N, C-alpha and C positions, 0 to 999 in steps of 0.2 A: 494606447499610450504608445509613442514612439520610443524605440530602446534601440541598442546597438549590439545587442548579443546574437542575433540571429539571421543566417545568411539566407537567400532564395531558396534553397532545398528545404530547410526548416519551416520556411512560413509556406511553402507550398504544401508540406506534408501537415502542418498545422491546420490549413483549410480543408485537406482531404479527411482528416480526423472529425473535424468540427460538423462537415457534411454527413459521413456515416452516423455521427453520434444525433443529430437532429432527425434524419430520415429512420434509422434503425433502431437507435436506443430509446428516445425521449417518449415515441408513442406507444411503448411497449413496457415501459419499466414499472409501471404499477402494476402490470399482472405478475411481472418477475417479483414483485413484494410480496404478493399474495401467494404464489408458488414456493417461494423461499430459495429461489436459485436462479442464476442466468443461464439461458439454454446453450448448450453446448454449440449450436449452429451459429449463434452469434460469435462465439470464439472463433470458430472454424471461419467464418467471413473476415474477421478482422484478421486472421493469420493470412489468409489468401491476399488481403490488401498491403500485407507487410507489416500491420501496425503492432504484432507480436515478437517481432524479429529487430526492433529498431536499434537495439545493443549488441546484437549477436552477429557476428562476421558472417561476410557473404559467403562464404562457403559453405555454411548451414542454411543459407537461404536468407539470411538477414540482412540489415541495412548498413551496420559496422560503423553506427554513429556512436557520439559520448553522451554523457549527461546532460546537454542541453537538449538531446531527443528524447531523454526520459521526462524532462521537464516539460516538453511540449504536449506528449502524451497523456502527463497526469492531469497537467490543467485542464486539458480539454475535457478528460473524464469527469474532472470535478464540475464542470461547466454543464454536464449531465443533469446534476441534481439529483442523482441517485448514487449515495456513496457506496452502496452494497456492490454497484455494477463496477464503480470505480475499484473497489477494493480486489473484487474478483480478479479484474483482468492486471492490476498493477503487481499485485502479488505474485502471480506468474511471471510478469515480464521483468520485475525489478527486484524481488525480495526472493525468489525461489529458484528460478532457472539460472540465475548469474551465480550461485553457488557450484552449479554444474559446469558453467562456462570458465570459472576460474580456476576450478582444481581437477575437473575430470581428466581420464585419460583417453588417450586418441578411440580406444573402443567403446568406451561410455559416449564420447560423443557421436561416434559413426552412430552408434544405437538409438540414441536419444533428441539429439539437437535438431535435426530438422524436423520431426515430428513437434517437437514443442515450439518450433517457428512458425509451423503452419497451423498451430492450434489444435492438434489432432492429440495431443498427449498434454494434458493441464497439469501443472505442479504445486506442491505445497510444501512450506518450509515448516518443520515442526521443532522449534527450540523451547517455547513457553511449555511450564508445567504449572500443577495447581499451586506448587509453593515456591515458583522461582519464574519471574517474569521479566523485568528490567535486571534485576539481577541473575543475569545468565551462570554467574560461577556457581549459584545456590543449586544447579540441576542434580536429580537423584537418580534419573534413568541410567541404567547401567546395563554394557555389552561386556561378555568375557568370551575369550577364546575357547571353541573346542573343536579340536581337530583342524580342520580347513575351513571352519566357518566362526561366524560370531552368535552368540545366541544373547537376544536383548530382553530386558524386562522393565517395565515402569510405564508411563503415562505422560501424555503431553495434552494442553489444555489451550484453548482459543486458538484452534487451529483454521486458519482461512482457507478456503478450498478444501476443507478436512475430509468431507466426506464424498466428495466426487471427485477427486483428483486421481491420475493415472500414474504419479511418480511424486513420491516424500523424500523428503532429503531429512533425516531424522539425526539429530545431536544426542549422544550418550557418553557417559563416562565411561574410557577405556581403561585408565589407570586408577584401581581402587585407591593406592597410596596417595596418588597426587593430591594436592591441595588446591582449593580455589578454583582458578579457571584454566589450570592444568589438566592434562588427562583427558580432554574431550575429544571426541571423534566425529564424524558424520557419516551416516551410511545412506544407501539409495533403497528405498522400499516401493512395492507394487501392491495393490489392493489384493486382496484374496492368500497372500502369505499367511502359512500357517503360524498362529500365535498372534497374527495383527489383525485387530479389529477396531471399528468405528465404535466405541462404547456409547456414544448418544450425539445427537445433532443438538446445538444448544440454541435456545431461543433468547434472543437480544433486545435490547432496548432500541436499537436502530440497525440499519446496514441490513435489512431484512431480505433482501435479495442475495447477500451473500451468504454462501454455505460455510458456517463454522462449526466445528466439531469436536470433542474429545477423543483421543487415540489411547487403544491399550496396547500393551506388548507381555506376551506372557509366553517365556521360553521362544520367542520368535527368532527363527533361524534364517541368519542372512549369509550367503556365500562372501567369502573373503574378497572374491573380486568388483563386491557391491559396496566396499568402502570408499568415500569420496574425499580424495585428498590424501595427505598424510596421517598417519596414526598420531593420536594424541595433541593435532594440532587444530582441531576443529574450532575451538573458541577464538584463534586468529582470523580465521576464515568468517566466522560470524561478526566479529567487530569489523572486519574490513567491508563486508557489504552494508553494514548498518548506516555508514555515510549517504550510501545511496539510497537507501530504504526511507531515511528520515528526509532526505531531499525530496523524493518524490513526494511523500506524504506533505511535504510543504506546500509544493506544487498544487497537489490535489485541494489541499483547503483553501488556497488563492481562488482556484477556479469556481468553490463550493461560494466563496464569498462575493465573488463577481456576478454569481448567477443569482443569489439571493437578492442582490442589491438590483439587479436587473427586473428581477420579479415585483421588488418593492415599488422601485419606483414608478413602474407601470400603474400599479395599484394605487399609489397616493395620488396621482394625478387623475384618476376616475372616480375614488372614493369620494363623495361628499357628507360633510357633519357640519352643523352650525352654519349653513349657509354658503359654505364654501368648499374646496378640494380639500384635502390633507396637505398635499404640496403647497398650498396657499398659508399654512400653518408655518411660521419660521422655526419654531423648536423641531419640527419633524424634518423640513428639509435641512436643516444646518447639522441635524445628527447625521441624516443620510450623507451628506457632504463630509462630514468628519469620517466615517465609517469607508468611504470612498477613497478618499486620500488615505488613510491607514492602510487600505488592501493595495492601493497602489504602490506605497512605500514597502510593504511586505513581499509583492511581486518582483520588484526590482532587487530585493535582498535575495530571493531565490534565483534570481537569474545571474547576480553576481557569483553567489556560492557555486551556481552549477559550471559557470565560466572558470573560475579558480580550479575546480576538479578537473576540467578539461586541459587546463594548463600545466596538470600534476605538481600543482600547490597546495600545500596542507591546509585542508579547509574545515577540519573539525570543529574549530571555534564558531566559523560561519554556519556550517550545516546546524549546529547545536543551536543556535540562535535561529535559523530558519524554524526548526522543528518547534521550538517553545514559542515563538512568535506567533506562527501562523497557527497553531492549536488552538492556541488561546482566542486570536484574534476572530477565527470563523465561529468561535461560539460567541462573540460577542455581538458579531454583524447579524448571525440568526436569532438571537435575542431579540434585538433591536428590531429587525425586519418581522419578526411574528408578533412583537408589542404593536406594530402600526397596522397589520391587519386586524387587528381586534379580536373579536369572537370569530370570525372567519379564519384566522390562523391557528386557531385550536382546534380546528376539526380535523379528521385523521384524511380526509380527502385533499386536505391543502398541502400544497408543494412546499410551502414555508414551514408547516408543522414538522413534515418528514425531514427537510434539511436540518432543522433545530435538533432532532433526535441523532439524526446521523452524526452532527458535529460532535457531539459528546465523547465520543470516543478517541478524537484527535490529541487532546491533552493525555490521553492515558498509552495508546497502541503505539510500539515502535519507539518506545522511551519516554518515560513520564515527563510531563515539564519540569518537575523537580529535579529528576536527574540530568536533563538538558541543560537547567541552570547551573548545576555543579561543574558539568562539562566545561561551561564558559568561564566559571570562575577559577576553576584550576589554571586556566591560560592566562590570567591576569599577569601583566609584567609590573609587580610591586615591590 
């Protein structure tokens, strides 16, 4: 569909990412689903091509682009049809590493950013806990000062890239007397630190090639220099990046919708039943046409929200709409697409079956649909 948001540089980058995914990801994705992780070599290849540094400054080896660049990457990853691959990449590029870019010191940038952009150091963000998901203010992990260090205790849950990351940005309460969202700080942790362990790798309904884990901290000692940003200001950093996170999840969902529709349109043209193809059935082609129209509308909303962010315009309402709408839509689209595949769509070796499972996380992760709808409603002018 023609649009007004992307210049030649972004369109060329889109073509490069699409070509890489077609050649390197789609033929291997099923094997990654079986192994439960995306190989590091693929991430290093993406780094070498510049795909992992789209939003990071040129001095770190990145491209220095804005939210529209993130949208291009996320939508093309979604078009791969492998949600676990998309999650692995996008958590690194747009959900974890931006915390370092926004709040890091010159020393922290010099130590980590070039390797992050090259895909040699993969990142994870650890905010969610067993009893605190969308409600970040309900966090219970605590860090206390001890001499020149901080000592961290607690646990984190549902952490993408949790078992295999090289850097973790971990949020914890640092002011025991602060209420609600106040008194939270972020720390940089590395694998192998004493008192820090991966409790277990989690088995999931979908996103099977995304490494997801539970993390534990038992008197984990963190040097003071590894605090990221200002003490007790971590909640605001988390909220700041939530807008970008939700935008890219929406773009990823749009890519998944497009891929599911492409697969299904090809299938219904070939599949015959009752003397004609499924495409000849008015009910089927009209349902697919409506889902295609809804996907195109959602895509334009994603692009517009990204454009608003690039202009520096407050887009919390629009991004919340993106997250709510796209997260629900990808489930409607993959449901219908699986239905039109019949029994073949219910088999585990079916792409549409995998995509339907992967889609279920979208209304949950990165801000549940119900939370997003409240964000929209709070901004009504009534």
